[in-house]
MDAnalysis code that builds the backbone (N, CA, C; Angstrom):
import MDAnalysis as mda
import numpy as np

u = mda.Universe.empty(495, n_residues=165, atom_resindex=np.repeat(np.arange(165), 3), trajectory=True)
u.add_TopologyAttr("name", ["N", "CA", "C"] * 165)
u.add_TopologyAttr("resid", np.arange(1, 166))
u.add_TopologyAttr("resname", ["UNK", "UNK", "UNK", "UNK", "UNK", "UNK", "UNK", "UNK", "UNK", "UNK", "UNK", "UNK", "UNK", "UNK", "UNK", "UNK", "UNK", "UNK", "UNK", "UNK", "UNK", "UNK", "UNK", "UNK", "UNK", "UNK", "UNK", "UNK", "UNK", "UNK", "UNK", "UNK", "UNK", "UNK", "UNK", "UNK", "UNK", "UNK", "UNK", "UNK", "UNK", "UNK", "UNK", "UNK", "UNK", "UNK", "UNK", "UNK", "UNK", "UNK", "UNK", "UNK", "UNK", "UNK", "UNK", "UNK", "UNK", "UNK", "UNK", "UNK", "UNK", "UNK", "UNK", "UNK", "UNK", "UNK", "UNK", "UNK", "UNK", "UNK", "UNK", "UNK", "UNK", "UNK", "UNK", "UNK", "UNK", "UNK", "UNK", "UNK", "UNK", "UNK", "UNK", "UNK", "UNK", "UNK", "UNK", "UNK", "UNK", "UNK", "UNK", "UNK", "UNK", "UNK", "UNK", "UNK", "UNK", "UNK", "UNK", "UNK", "UNK", "UNK", "UNK", "UNK", "UNK", "UNK", "UNK", "UNK", "UNK", "UNK", "UNK", "UNK", "UNK", "UNK", "UNK", "UNK", "UNK", "UNK", "UNK", "UNK", "UNK", "UNK", "UNK", "UNK", "UNK", "UNK", "UNK", "UNK", "UNK", "UNK", "UNK", "UNK", "UNK", "UNK", "UNK", "UNK", "UNK", "UNK", "UNK", "UNK", "UNK", "UNK", "UNK", "UNK", "UNK", "UNK", "UNK", "UNK", "UNK", "UNK", "UNK", "UNK", "UNK", "UNK", "UNK", "UNK", "UNK", "UNK", "UNK", "UNK", "UNK", "UNK", "UNK", "UNK", "UNK"])
u.atoms.positions = np.array([
    [100.319, 51.581, -404.018],
    [101.276, 50.590, -404.161],
    [101.572, 50.388, -405.782],
    [100.375, 50.422, -406.516],
    [100.382, 49.992, -407.911],
    [101.288, 50.937, -408.714],
    [101.615, 52.169, -408.353],
    [102.499, 53.085, -408.968],
    [103.818, 52.748, -408.773],
    [104.232, 51.850, -407.761],
    [105.564, 51.523, -407.523],
    [105.883, 50.100, -407.786],
    [105.019, 49.416, -408.556],
    [105.089, 48.047, -409.004],
    [105.104, 47.156, -407.829],
    [104.275, 47.252, -406.988],
    [104.091, 46.431, -405.807],
    [105.079, 46.613, -404.725],
    [106.012, 47.663, -404.802],
    [107.073, 47.945, -403.887],
    [106.593, 49.085, -402.838],
    [107.131, 48.913, -401.661],
    [107.024, 50.034, -400.767],
    [107.636, 51.261, -401.188],
    [107.058, 52.429, -400.825],
    [107.802, 53.661, -401.368],
    [109.110, 53.741, -400.562],
    [110.176, 54.325, -401.267],
    [111.365, 54.466, -400.682],
    [111.321, 55.358, -399.502],
    [111.976, 55.069, -398.331],
    [111.907, 55.799, -397.076],
    [110.779, 55.340, -396.115],
    [110.162, 54.269, -396.468],
    [109.204, 53.596, -395.698],
    [109.746, 53.162, -394.362],
    [109.137, 53.670, -393.262],
    [109.549, 53.219, -392.012],
    [108.771, 52.111, -391.285],
    [107.729, 51.655, -391.997],
    [106.911, 50.488, -391.336],
    [107.803, 49.409, -390.925],
    [107.726, 49.049, -389.796],
    [108.473, 47.801, -389.230],
    [109.964, 48.095, -389.139],
    [110.359, 49.378, -389.099],
    [111.806, 49.690, -388.929],
    [112.376, 49.082, -387.675],
    [111.679, 49.073, -386.634],
    [112.253, 48.693, -385.225],
    [112.454, 47.090, -385.256],
    [111.806, 46.477, -385.978],
    [111.994, 44.917, -385.982],
    [112.646, 44.374, -387.261],
    [112.995, 45.339, -388.185],
    [113.651, 44.962, -389.381],
    [115.207, 44.467, -389.268],
    [115.540, 43.450, -389.738],
    [117.064, 42.996, -389.737],
    [117.803, 44.124, -390.570],
    [118.926, 44.474, -389.829],
    [119.836, 45.367, -390.557],
    [121.107, 44.647, -390.900],
    [121.778, 45.141, -391.855],
    [123.036, 44.632, -392.283],
    [123.995, 44.435, -391.022],
    [124.573, 43.308, -391.071],
    [125.532, 43.231, -389.891],
    [124.785, 42.840, -388.587],
    [123.593, 42.284, -388.660],
    [122.790, 42.025, -387.569],
    [123.573, 41.092, -386.625],
    [123.594, 41.296, -385.300],
    [124.498, 40.687, -384.302],
    [123.665, 39.726, -383.395],
    [122.598, 39.016, -384.035],
    [121.873, 38.233, -383.083],
    [122.921, 37.083, -382.636],
    [123.859, 36.585, -383.263],
    [124.706, 35.584, -382.745],
    [125.336, 36.046, -381.313],
    [125.529, 37.391, -381.172],
    [126.051, 37.879, -380.057],
    [125.302, 37.770, -378.912],
    [124.016, 37.449, -379.111],
    [123.057, 37.125, -377.859],
    [123.517, 36.104, -377.135],
    [124.329, 35.147, -377.585],
    [124.746, 34.051, -376.797],
    [125.155, 34.233, -375.340],
    [124.809, 33.527, -374.397],
    [125.242, 33.627, -373.090],
    [125.559, 32.075, -372.778],
    [126.501, 31.911, -371.835],
    [126.947, 30.662, -371.303],
    [125.782, 29.812, -370.765],
    [124.776, 30.547, -370.236],
    [123.662, 29.794, -369.455],
    [122.856, 29.268, -370.432],
    [122.898, 29.437, -371.781],
    [122.127, 28.721, -372.773],
    [122.481, 27.345, -372.890],
    [123.654, 26.976, -372.670],
    [124.101, 25.455, -372.764],
    [123.391, 24.775, -371.689],
    [123.364, 25.371, -370.559],
    [122.685, 24.596, -369.407],
    [121.116, 24.612, -369.607],
    [120.641, 25.772, -370.053],
    [119.208, 25.710, -370.369],
    [118.702, 24.814, -371.500],
    [119.639, 24.447, -372.375],
    [119.247, 23.678, -373.589],
    [119.154, 22.194, -373.059],
    [120.132, 21.831, -372.161],
    [120.259, 20.440, -371.621],
    [118.901, 20.180, -370.703],
    [118.630, 21.245, -369.960],
    [117.576, 21.206, -368.928],
    [116.140, 21.167, -369.825],
    [116.060, 21.885, -370.905],
    [114.989, 21.817, -371.627],
    [114.682, 20.462, -372.199],
    [115.677, 19.700, -372.444],
    [115.433, 18.262, -372.978],
    [115.496, 17.209, -371.966],
    [115.392, 17.591, -370.632],
    [115.242, 16.603, -369.649],
    [113.813, 16.001, -369.757],
    [113.971, 14.689, -369.562],
    [112.588, 13.897, -369.715],
    [111.616, 14.361, -368.822],
    [110.351, 14.574, -369.347],
    [109.291, 15.195, -368.549],
    [108.293, 14.243, -368.234],
    [107.894, 14.217, -366.823],
    [106.764, 13.284, -366.660],
    [105.487, 13.482, -367.476],
    [104.758, 12.423, -367.615],
    [103.397, 12.492, -368.418],
    [102.568, 13.356, -367.537],
    [101.646, 14.046, -368.339],
    [100.579, 14.832, -367.694],
    [99.253, 14.022, -367.558],
    [98.396, 14.314, -366.662],
    [97.316, 13.713, -366.469],
    [96.065, 14.752, -366.618],
    [95.085, 14.424, -367.311],
    [93.777, 15.090, -367.453],
    [92.580, 14.120, -367.005],
    [91.510, 14.698, -366.558],
    [90.540, 13.899, -366.170],
    [89.312, 14.066, -366.999],
    [88.881, 12.792, -367.312],
    [87.489, 12.651, -368.145],
    [86.526, 12.577, -367.112],
    [85.584, 13.599, -366.917],
    [84.615, 13.704, -366.013],
    [83.142, 13.489, -366.637],
    [82.325, 12.794, -365.831],
    [80.963, 12.667, -366.306],
    [80.041, 13.147, -365.113],
    [79.001, 13.814, -365.447],
    [78.194, 14.376, -364.451],
    [76.679, 13.891, -364.432],
    [76.054, 14.021, -363.355],
    [74.711, 13.691, -363.438],
    [73.884, 14.890, -363.893],
    [72.616, 14.659, -364.085],
    [71.706, 15.747, -364.753],
    [71.729, 16.927, -363.906],
    [71.844, 16.913, -362.546],
    [71.648, 17.894, -361.632],
    [73.226, 18.573, -361.586],
    [74.240, 18.163, -362.140],
    [75.580, 18.953, -362.310],
    [76.430, 18.317, -361.351],
    [76.094, 17.415, -360.433],
    [77.087, 16.746, -359.533],
    [77.930, 15.779, -360.295],
    [79.170, 15.609, -359.809],
    [80.136, 14.797, -360.442],
    [79.792, 13.241, -360.244],
    [79.711, 12.619, -361.340],
    [79.310, 11.118, -361.463],
    [80.553, 10.379, -361.290],
    [81.487, 10.453, -362.269],
    [82.728, 9.825, -362.256],
    [83.967, 10.760, -362.762],
    [85.105, 10.158, -362.458],
    [86.248, 10.989, -362.834],
    [87.222, 9.924, -363.277],
    [87.762, 9.952, -364.520],
    [88.756, 8.879, -365.012],
    [90.030, 9.602, -365.508],
    [91.282, 9.172, -364.837],
    [92.441, 9.970, -365.358],
    [92.912, 9.318, -366.658],
    [93.453, 10.294, -367.463],
    [93.928, 9.826, -368.762],
    [95.320, 10.325, -368.841],
    [96.187, 9.565, -369.177],
    [97.685, 10.037, -369.250],
    [97.865, 10.565, -370.624],
    [98.405, 11.800, -370.672],
    [98.781, 12.544, -371.830],
    [100.325, 12.495, -371.983],
    [100.748, 12.225, -373.303],
    [102.240, 11.999, -373.487],
    [102.965, 13.324, -373.169],
    [104.040, 13.131, -372.654],
    [104.890, 14.346, -372.453],
    [105.174, 15.138, -373.726],
    [105.281, 16.364, -373.690],
    [105.600, 17.150, -374.871],
    [106.975, 16.701, -375.367],
    [107.019, 16.412, -376.707],
    [108.350, 16.230, -377.247],
    [109.233, 17.339, -377.433],
    [110.274, 17.295, -376.870],
    [111.289, 18.579, -376.925],
    [111.803, 18.703, -378.446],
    [111.894, 19.913, -378.943],
    [112.475, 20.098, -380.264],
    [113.427, 21.285, -380.052],
    [114.384, 21.428, -380.890],
    [115.457, 22.509, -381.036],
    [114.676, 23.829, -381.296],
    [113.832, 23.643, -382.308],
    [113.025, 24.783, -382.851],
    [112.201, 25.580, -381.653],
    [111.634, 24.558, -380.795],
    [110.786, 25.245, -379.712],
    [111.773, 25.859, -378.654],
    [112.788, 25.135, -378.332],
    [113.886, 25.789, -377.496],
    [114.314, 27.064, -377.927],
    [114.727, 27.172, -379.270],
    [115.260, 28.432, -379.811],
    [114.182, 29.426, -379.636],
    [112.908, 29.114, -380.003],
    [111.835, 30.098, -379.957],
    [111.620, 30.681, -378.533],
    [111.876, 29.723, -377.494],
    [111.788, 30.167, -376.033],
    [112.932, 31.173, -375.645],
    [113.890, 31.260, -376.341],
    [114.946, 32.167, -375.985],
    [115.090, 33.384, -376.904],
    [114.176, 33.330, -377.973],
    [114.084, 34.393, -378.971],
    [115.055, 34.275, -380.114],
    [115.517, 33.190, -380.514],
    [116.407, 33.028, -381.663],
    [115.751, 31.794, -382.622],
    [116.457, 31.597, -383.586],
    [115.974, 30.437, -384.473],
    [116.802, 29.316, -384.289],
    [116.411, 28.230, -384.973],
    [117.292, 26.880, -385.023],
    [118.687, 27.133, -385.498],
    [118.604, 27.903, -386.687],
    [119.788, 28.208, -387.314],
    [120.836, 29.002, -386.540],
    [120.354, 29.823, -385.683],
    [121.191, 30.508, -384.700],
    [121.856, 29.537, -383.721],
    [121.039, 28.526, -383.354],
    [121.520, 27.369, -382.433],
    [122.837, 26.795, -383.076],
    [122.521, 26.510, -384.363],
    [123.652, 25.676, -385.109],
    [124.955, 26.736, -385.309],
    [124.642, 27.907, -385.499],
    [125.830, 28.856, -385.594],
    [126.589, 28.928, -384.272],
    [125.886, 28.978, -383.066],
    [126.419, 28.919, -381.728],
    [127.337, 27.676, -381.613],
    [126.807, 26.564, -382.097],
    [127.540, 25.269, -382.013],
    [129.001, 25.412, -382.661],
    [129.116, 26.218, -383.828],
    [130.272, 26.272, -384.577],
    [131.287, 27.211, -383.693],
    [130.685, 28.123, -382.970],
    [131.477, 29.245, -382.370],
    [131.673, 28.980, -380.815],
    [130.928, 28.242, -380.215],
    [130.918, 27.966, -378.746],
    [131.068, 26.456, -378.464],
    [132.257, 25.883, -378.104],
    [132.421, 24.485, -377.853],
    [131.523, 24.020, -376.774],
    [131.414, 24.720, -375.727],
    [130.392, 24.282, -374.563],
    [129.041, 24.105, -375.106],
    [128.499, 25.009, -376.007],
    [127.179, 24.899, -376.347],
    [127.111, 23.836, -377.413],
    [128.105, 23.593, -378.274],
    [128.261, 22.298, -379.109],
    [127.986, 21.130, -378.331],
    [128.715, 20.989, -377.303],
    [128.679, 19.634, -376.486],
    [127.297, 19.652, -375.837],
    [126.659, 20.749, -375.394],
    [125.247, 20.663, -374.790],
    [124.384, 20.268, -375.983],
    [124.590, 20.785, -377.036],
    [123.678, 20.464, -378.200],
    [123.649, 18.932, -378.550],
    [124.944, 18.379, -378.645],
    [125.116, 16.868, -378.838],
    [124.363, 16.123, -377.667],
    [124.533, 16.598, -376.495],
    [123.968, 15.852, -375.394],
    [122.322, 15.955, -375.565],
    [121.792, 17.181, -375.847],
    [120.337, 17.347, -376.085],
    [119.827, 16.474, -377.113],
    [120.530, 16.481, -378.193],
    [120.097, 15.695, -379.565],
    [120.133, 14.096, -379.039],
    [121.050, 13.718, -378.257],
    [121.092, 12.316, -377.845],
    [119.848, 12.010, -376.845],
    [119.617, 13.019, -376.078],
    [118.356, 12.988, -375.092],
    [117.122, 12.841, -375.981],
    [117.003, 13.682, -377.001],
    [115.775, 13.618, -377.846],
    [115.798, 12.349, -378.473],
    [116.839, 11.723, -378.952],
    [116.677, 10.454, -379.617],
    [116.035, 9.327, -378.679],
    [116.721, 9.473, -377.329],
    [116.215, 8.554, -376.419],
    [114.667, 8.670, -376.000],
    [114.323, 10.112, -375.917],
    [112.953, 10.258, -375.618],
    [112.026, 9.777, -376.719],
    [112.522, 9.979, -377.933],
    [111.714, 9.564, -379.129],
    [111.660, 7.932, -379.175],
    [112.684, 7.379, -378.918],
    [112.657, 5.851, -378.830],
    [111.718, 5.394, -377.843],
    [111.967, 5.842, -376.653],
    [111.159, 5.491, -375.344],
    [109.544, 5.874, -375.515],
    [109.442, 7.066, -376.078],
    [107.922, 7.403, -376.399],
    [107.306, 6.743, -377.434],
    [108.077, 6.131, -378.425],
    [107.535, 5.265, -379.542],
    [107.179, 3.935, -378.979],
    [108.129, 3.413, -378.107],
    [107.913, 2.053, -377.597],
    [106.768, 2.017, -376.655],
    [106.606, 3.136, -375.740],
    [105.542, 3.108, -374.917],
    [104.201, 3.718, -375.634],
    [104.266, 4.019, -376.775],
    [103.091, 4.353, -377.605],
    [102.535, 5.805, -377.020],
    [103.537, 6.695, -376.624],
    [103.270, 8.013, -376.254],
    [102.894, 8.837, -377.339],
    [103.715, 8.485, -378.357],
    [103.589, 9.373, -379.667],
    [103.268, 8.569, -380.846],
    [102.528, 9.035, -381.843],
    [102.115, 8.369, -382.995],
    [103.223, 7.734, -383.650],
    [103.069, 6.467, -384.154],
    [104.092, 5.716, -384.721],
    [104.712, 6.480, -385.966],
    [103.905, 7.128, -386.886],
    [104.478, 7.652, -387.915],
    [105.177, 8.918, -387.604],
    [104.714, 9.691, -386.443],
    [105.531, 10.782, -386.147],
    [106.867, 10.429, -385.602],
    [106.906, 9.364, -384.788],
    [108.145, 8.758, -384.257],
    [109.131, 8.378, -385.271],
    [108.591, 7.621, -386.313],
    [109.482, 7.197, -387.454],
    [109.981, 8.408, -388.287],
    [109.181, 9.384, -388.479],
    [109.525, 10.608, -389.219],
    [110.715, 11.376, -388.434],
    [110.529, 11.553, -387.120],
    [111.462, 12.301, -386.395],
    [112.823, 11.515, -386.211],
    [112.739, 10.063, -386.028],
    [113.904, 9.446, -385.909],
    [114.772, 9.248, -387.226],
    [114.106, 9.276, -388.288],
    [114.683, 9.055, -389.506],
    [115.292, 10.390, -390.080],
    [114.310, 11.532, -389.987],
    [114.938, 12.725, -390.436],
    [115.850, 13.535, -389.544],
    [115.566, 13.371, -388.276],
    [116.428, 14.213, -387.359],
    [117.613, 13.502, -386.700],
    [117.639, 12.029, -386.774],
    [118.642, 11.286, -386.126],
    [119.233, 10.208, -387.125],
    [118.855, 10.269, -388.395],
    [119.502, 9.383, -389.434],
    [119.230, 7.919, -389.375],
    [118.123, 7.574, -388.578],
    [117.841, 6.280, -388.299],
    [116.958, 5.748, -389.621],
    [116.994, 4.552, -389.827],
    [116.076, 3.937, -390.923],
    [115.715, 2.527, -390.731],
    [114.890, 2.029, -391.361],
    [114.461, 0.541, -391.311],
    [115.561, -0.216, -391.842],
    [115.900, -1.196, -391.258],
    [117.185, -2.034, -391.814],
    [116.461, -3.302, -392.408],
    [116.908, -3.554, -393.583],
    [116.379, -4.821, -394.238],
    [117.705, -5.415, -394.584],
    [117.737, -6.751, -394.635],
    [118.811, -7.725, -394.985],
    [118.417, -8.376, -396.121],
    [119.383, -8.473, -397.013],
    [119.075, -9.307, -398.267],
    [120.140, -10.406, -398.372],
    [119.794, -11.499, -398.555],
    [120.659, -12.712, -398.814],
    [121.365, -12.632, -400.039],
    [122.558, -12.342, -400.123],
    [123.318, -12.281, -401.592],
    [124.206, -13.431, -401.785],
    [123.824, -14.505, -401.177],
    [124.717, -15.713, -401.301],
    [124.305, -16.339, -402.763],
    [125.470, -16.613, -403.437],
    [125.215, -17.137, -404.814],
    [125.835, -18.558, -404.714],
    [124.972, -19.596, -405.094],
    [125.372, -20.959, -405.036],
    [125.662, -21.527, -406.435],
    [126.665, -22.139, -406.748],
    [127.023, -22.730, -408.071],
    [127.809, -23.760, -407.887],
    [127.885, -24.735, -408.906],
    [128.547, -25.981, -408.853],
    [129.696, -25.742, -410.058],
    [130.818, -26.415, -409.824],
    [131.814, -26.474, -410.868],
    [131.998, -27.996, -411.191],
    [131.975, -28.273, -412.515],
    [132.139, -29.716, -412.824],
    [133.656, -29.728, -413.397],
    [134.453, -30.474, -412.629],
    [135.752, -30.660, -413.107],
    [136.113, -31.800, -414.149],
    [135.028, -32.311, -414.560],
    [135.005, -33.532, -415.501],
    [135.292, -34.886, -414.724],
    [135.985, -35.720, -415.364],
    [136.267, -37.039, -414.788],
    [137.338, -37.098, -413.823],
    [137.600, -38.049, -413.147],
    [138.667, -38.154, -412.223],
    [140.082, -38.633, -412.915],
    [139.892, -38.984, -414.239],
    [141.060, -39.390, -414.895],
    [142.014, -38.268, -415.213],
    [143.241, -38.516, -415.193],
    [144.248, -37.461, -415.383],
    [144.565, -37.552, -416.862],
    [144.542, -36.386, -417.659],
    [144.847, -36.265, -418.902],
    [146.333, -36.028, -419.080],
    [147.014, -37.218, -419.618],
    [148.485, -37.029, -419.624],
    [149.084, -36.010, -420.673],
    [148.317, -35.814, -421.533],
    [148.716, -34.719, -422.474],
    [148.794, -33.252, -421.928],
    [147.972, -33.043, -420.894],
    [147.944, -31.797, -420.253],
    [149.160, -31.491, -419.442],
    [149.896, -32.543, -418.707],
    [150.874, -32.411, -417.898],
    [152.060, -31.997, -418.695],
])
């Protein structure tokens, strides 16, 4: 490779089967079922339970304590990967397919609700929840500032100046 300034030699066929070609038609992979799949993917999932077990020295079960694990937080990136595309492709489909765009809006709203509920119930780390809600959903901490300005006006005495009239 040193003789080609770090470039692969011309005519290299390595990775040709997976290489993107000019005019790639990945956006044509769209199927109407993806709109339904997207909404289904974002449906609220029940929490999962794992068990913390302790054993006696002889190996028999001493105790078993259920531990609730938070449900996996649904993301558009993970949905896209599950159907073999990227998040950018989902956004492109939103522009070209009104039904998918509506499903995307519903899923985004569902994600917001899951994030809020998961944050309130402490299913998710508070920093993670704040990050997702502020970066993906435009939410922010609201602060109010009192901008009231108080001043007094002295109009002088109650006497009427005859020369001013």
